C-alpha angles and dihedrals in degrees: 000000000000119000116262113252137168113259136159114231133190097196131153091205109261129143122278094288100013107242094326089100096214121148119234136185121282095254143017119330113196116182130196118243139183102267119220108219141171120264102233089213092061099051134055089246139331090246090054092059098047126092139187114256113295096252095059097048111103125199096268092046090049093054091046092052094046093052095041093070129354090228099052111144090233086081087065102039095040105026117183110253107244091210100314135030089251092056088049091055090050090050090053090049091049092049092049092053093044094051089051093049091049094047095243085121119036133183121236111246097239136027115268145162112237128225107216123195128189124185123185119218119265092253088058094049099273091251112186120208128179131180147144126269116206147125108286124202108252118234136164126247094259090066088063094219101104111032122205119206101184137055117242133226118236096225099057091045091052090049093052092044090054092050097048094040089055100040094039089215143106099234100184134017121243119226120248129172128210140169112233135179090257099254094105088046088053090055088052094049092051094046093052088064090067130074112288125232089231143356126195139158118219126214093268090062095253113140117216126197130181132197132179123233113200106139107120093227092054092046090051091050091052092046094053094050096047093044089072096047140079125204140225119220105238098174129003110049093150092050090048087053087049090055091050095050094047091047089055092049089055098039091122090068120091115223089002121187085223088070089075136053136196114262142162110224116202123189100222091194084072103025113026116203126226121240123215133176126254111222129214126230114198099205098190100038114084116210094245090056091048091052093046090054091050090050089053090050093075128225096333092096137047120208120187125220114263110299123224098255143321095288092054091047092052091047090053090049090053090052094049093049090051088063090053097255128138103248133181134179112224117198140169135142090017097302123122125200131175114226120197131179159007114209119239095257093055092048094049093050093050106039123056111256092220092071121093116268091243090058094046091054097047113122089230092053092050092045095052101033098042113014102036098033103035109020107032099020092217114173118235096244134118094245088058103035128040122189112215126180099196119071097213090046092053091051091049093048093051090051093048094048096040088238136118127269116211108203114204132200119242119262117234114251091233090060092050090050096047093051093046091052087054090053092248118140120206124227110286118275093017098139141023114210118195169265088018119208117257114249118234103039094100130001130190118225112199088208091065094062 
């Protein structure tokens, strides 16, 4: 049985290889590939052509990245629809091909794994993270090798499928965590003592470095370590679901490049990740209406009087969570309220009893099963619910839309892992693991083999 490790998975819930029926190794299989990378001499700077992952880029950030350098990778991962999504995908594919023809993007001469290092600036804690980027064998949740911990939404999965199907490329790595025996980590530690392929510092002050690993002895060491492990999807559930769907579409191909997907694997025994909450912005529910519905819901909920400011509200939320309560901060139009509850009877009537108690008491479970579905009757659609990673951004977005921001408390990584190991997926967008890999440092073209 593979070792249990933390890993972020974007899986729709099929067997190990979907319905392709192929047999794979017991644990993780990470293959080298010919990385597609920017030529520093053809762009203004490497930092200027990178981007955060597609799902954390807001409208302002997208425009800033697009105008910062005409070759920024955001033009590939978030192509402008012209006038439809499909034409946007074709535009991304055309740009990818054009940048390769012109030498803006060049393929490394030989297949490699890549050691990737991120270091935050001192003022942000100086966190150091290292891991391996490679092409991971794709398998469904039932195989128990790559463990998802969140549900996915059909629309984002379909969007990513359309983009990858058209570009025939993995444009950004997803983040997975595992717990190894330390031998792969030792390879990483030795490699970082050599000259990197690239070094760049992005606008947030984070330094990024990349090395290639191609020595047969190193690749064998990594393979032996990973073969006894399983991974937890930390970030990228929708892209993992994309990998699974496209693998099924190409199941008639032997040794298909669609059987693997681009990932960053981090051994959290050596480099623990941080876990943050993902907040909700209810665009069409003003705060006064949200509070009125709660008042009508009876004694199941407790809402405080307006708190002094955001900091006071978050402190009150921390204190409530420390006592084991479900606690949310509601804000809109500059007002902050702490919401706690519900009572046991309400919870038992709304959440299936066959789920583990840890799942039933998750803030995200209570929010979706009780508040959104039963109290506020908010449809699960993008025009009604926005998912925002940054607290300040969620507050601003609620104020600008006239809606309500629901600020959640982070879920402990141990809870995420325990639920994933039981095959239980959390409500979508329940957690934000980080630091997330920058997009644009290395891409994988399926046409390069």
